[in-house]
N, C-alpha and C positions, 0 to 999 in steps of 0.2 A: 084127704087128697092134696090139700095148699101143700104140705112139707114134703110131699113126693112130684108136686109140679114143680116146685120153689127145688128139689135135688135135680132134677132134669135141667133148669133152666140155667142154673150153674155148671152142669158140666156141660152143657151147649155152648155158654159162655167162656170156660175155660179153653175149650176144642176150637173154640174164634179165636182167642188169644191166641192159643197156639201157631194153627194160622198165618195168622199176621205178623208173628214172630220171624217163621219159616221164609213166607214170604218178604219183610224188610230185609232179614240176612241174607238171600239170593240174592234181590238186590243191591245189598252191600255188597256181595261178590262177585254181582258182572259190571257194577263202576270199576270195582279195584282192576277185575281183567280187564277192561275198558282201557282204565289208565295206564296200567303193564304195558299194552300193547302201544298206545301213545307212544311212551315213552322209548319204549323200542326203537317204533318206526321212526322217530326222530334220531335214536343213535345212529341208525344206518343211516340215517341221510347227511349226519353230520361227519360222520366217515370217510363217504363217500364222497362230499363236499373235496374233504380235504384232503383225500387219496387225488383227486382231481386237482387242488392247487399243489399238491406237491410235483402232480406231472408236468401241468401248465410250466415250474417253475422250472423242474428239470429240462423241458423240451426249450424254454429259454435260455439256456444256459448253454445248449449243445449250436443253439445259432449263433449267441455271442461268438463262441470259442471258432465256428465256423467263419464268421463274418472274421474276425481278427485273420485267420489264415488265409483269407483271401485275400487282405487287403494286403498282409504283409508278401501273398506272392504278385499282388499288380504294382507294391511299390519295387520289388525288385526286377519285373519284367519291364516297367516303367525307367527302369536305372540303366536298364541292355540295350531299353531302345534309346534312349538318351545319349549313348556311350556310341552305337552302331551308326547313330545318326551326327557326330563328328569326326569319323571316319570321313577318311579320301573315297570319294565317292567311287563308284565299281566300274573297270574297264571291261570291256570282253577279252584282252592282251591281256589282262596279269592273268587267263587262266592258262595262257603259253610256256609253253618252258623253253627256253633252248636247247637245242641238240645238245 
């Protein structure tokens, strides 16, 4: 009887080892899945940061361009104002024409 019970113990032990290997394989698979998900999330986050930085740079470049245009217009208007201030004073009789 001991041979038979010894054989059953061996079968039971092998079944437990097989179950343990399956559990370990499942745990490895889950760790790998988690690692891949974290890696994917990091890539998405990096891409989002790069897009935001590019957008910010584009907006800043546009703001600089508009500021330069406004500065040029202000300079032109200041020149026009200075020219107008140097002109002789306006008189109402300048509006009248001789017949």
